[in-house]
C-alpha positions in Angstrom: -9.1 54.9 -55.4 -9.0 52.8 -59.0 -11.4 49.9 -60.3 -10.7 48.0 -63.5 -14.1 45.7 -63.9 -14.5 43.7 -67.4 -17.8 41.2 -68.3 -20.6 40.6 -70.4 -23.2 42.6 -71.8 -27.0 41.7 -72.5 -28.5 43.1 -75.3 -32.6 42.2 -74.8 -35.3 42.2 -77.3 -36.1 45.6 -77.5 -38.2 47.5 -80.6 -36.8 49.3 -82.8 -36.7 52.7 -80.4 -35.4 51.5 -77.6 -32.4 49.1 -77.4 -32.5 47.7 -73.2 -29.4 46.0 -71.7 -28.0 44.1 -68.7 -24.9 43.8 -67.4 -22.5 42.0 -64.6 -18.7 43.0 -64.4 -16.1 41.6 -62.0 -12.2 42.9 -61.3 -10.5 44.7 -58.6 -9.6 48.3 -57.4 -6.6 49.8 -55.9 -6.9 52.1 -52.7 -4.0 54.1 -52.4 -3.5 56.9 -49.2 -0.6 58.8 -48.0 -0.4 61.0 -45.1 2.7 63.2 -43.8 5.0 61.0 -45.8 3.0 57.5 -44.9 2.2 56.2 -48.3 -0.3 52.7 -47.9 -2.0 51.0 -50.9 -4.1 47.5 -50.6 -5.8 45.8 -53.8 -9.7 44.8 -53.7 -12.4 42.6 -55.5 -14.7 45.0 -56.9 -18.1 44.1 -58.7 -20.9 46.5 -60.7 -24.3 45.1 -61.5 -26.5 47.8 -63.8 -28.7 48.0 -67.3 -29.9 51.2 -68.8 -31.3 51.8 -72.1 -30.1 52.9 -75.4 -32.1 55.0 -78.6 -30.4 54.2 -82.0 -30.4 57.3 -84.7 -28.8 55.8 -87.4 -27.8 52.0 -88.9 -24.3 52.1 -86.2 -25.2 54.8 -84.1 -27.0 55.4 -80.5 -27.4 57.8 -77.7 -27.5 56.1 -74.4 -30.2 57.8 -72.4 -30.1 56.2 -69.0 -27.8 54.4 -67.7 -27.5 53.2 -63.7 -25.1 50.6 -61.5 -24.3 49.3 -58.1 -20.7 49.1 -57.6 -19.3 47.0 -54.7 -16.2 46.8 -53.3 -14.7 44.7 -50.7 -11.0 45.7 -49.5 -9.8 43.7 -45.8 -7.8 46.2 -44.1 -10.6 49.4 -44.1 -12.5 49.2 -41.1 -15.1 51.5 -40.4 
């Protein structure tokens, strides 16, 4: 499965030591499968929401100490 997602990241007001952020990303996904010479593929909807925390250590650089996301995928013909 491949995903391609895009969207805004909102940086929240933080201190000089920590910069929290949240994001919501929307896009698509491609699911490919093959078995004994038979190949199948399908495109679907993908959404990711999450956030994290950056710690700056220089004027132009920061270290991302934590990031958590939830990835939702929707494919029509996948049953389970």
